[in-house]
N, C-alpha and C positions, 0 to 999 in steps of 0.2 A: 509601484505596487506590483506584486506577483501573486497570482492565484494558483496554488498547487492543488491538485486532486490526488489524494492518497487513497489507493484502493488496498484494503487490508482485511485479513481474516484472522490475524494472530497478533498476540502481544509481541512476539519476537520480531515480526516484520515492522510493526509500528515503532518499537523501540529503535530498531536499526534506522528507520526513516528519520526519527527524531535526532539520532546521532549524526546522520548524514546531512540533514537539512538545517540542523540547529544553528550553526554559525551564519547561515545565509538569511534566516528569517528575521524580519523586522516587524515593528508594530503596524506598519502599513500593509503587510502581506496577509493573505487569507489562505487557510488550508481547509479544503472540503475533504472530509474523511468519509469514504464510502465503505460501509460494512455490509456484507451480504450473508443472509441466512438462507438455508434451504435444506433439503433432505440429507445431503452429504456434508453439511457444514454445521458446526456446533455454535448455536446462538450465544452461548456463554462466552466463547472465545471472542466473538465479534464484539460483545459488550465490553469485555476486558480490554480489547484493542482500542475501542473508542475512549475508554477512561484513560488509558495511557496517552493517547493523542491529546486529550484535553489538558493533561498536566504537563506533558513534555514538549509540546510544539509552541509554547509561548516564546516570544511575545506576540506572535501572529494571532489573528482572530481565527478560532477553530469552530467549524460547524460540522456536525455529524449527520450524515444521511444514511438511513437504514433502508436496505433494499432486500428483496427476496428473489431467489432464482439462481441463475448461473452467473458467477462473478464477472466473466469477460463481457457478457451481454449487459449486465447491470452497469458495469463501468462505462461501456460505450453509450448507454442511455443517459447516464449522468453527464457525460461529456457533451452530448447533443443538447441537453437541457440547460447546462450552465457553462459559462465561459471559463476555461482553465488555460493557463500558460504551460504548465508542466504536469505530467502524470508521473507519480511515484509509486513504485510497486516493490514488494519483496520478491526475491527470486523464486520462492515457492511457499506454499502454505505450511504453517506449523513449525515444529521444532527445528532449529538450525542443524541439529545433529542427524536428522533424518536424511535418507538418500545415500547412495553409495559414494564413497570417496573416489576421486579421479587420481590419476598418476601424479598430477601436480599438487595434490593435497586439498583441492577444492571439492565441492559437491557436484553431483551429476547435473544434467540439463535443467534449465529453468522449468517451472511448473506450467500447468496448462493455461492458467490465466495470462501469464507473461507471453506464452506462445500465441495465445489468441489475440493479444493486443499489439504486439510489436509489428510495426509496418501497417497496422490497420487503423491507426488514429492519426489525427492531424495536429498533434501537439508533441512537444519534446517528451521523451520517456526516460525516466531515471529508474534503473533497477538497483535498489540499494543493497549493498552487501550485508549478509547476515554474519555475525561473528562466528568463527569456528570454535567448537568446543574441544 
């Protein structure tokens, strides 16, 4: 059994995580989905992301945890409260077409939540690729 913690604020990141994790998930696995709302975050996007997780991360058991505040801090708090083996994140919030393209065709640097968590947590971190449009 593996317990994944998926920190997400967008349908795009959740769908990308489902695509990336889908072949690995079994009925014995758990996925904790953390959605965060706050002054700069659209609660509707978080709710839509949770719905995508519930439908696309099967056959694993999916539990949605709703938090308020800053996403990196909220994710660290959930990691402290709950055991997780793997933390999965999208590279940045929102639409995969946002951000400047790099010379290699990808998008610019990871978002603030990824930067706040990489190297600061005691579990493996998977930054799932968002599809390019």
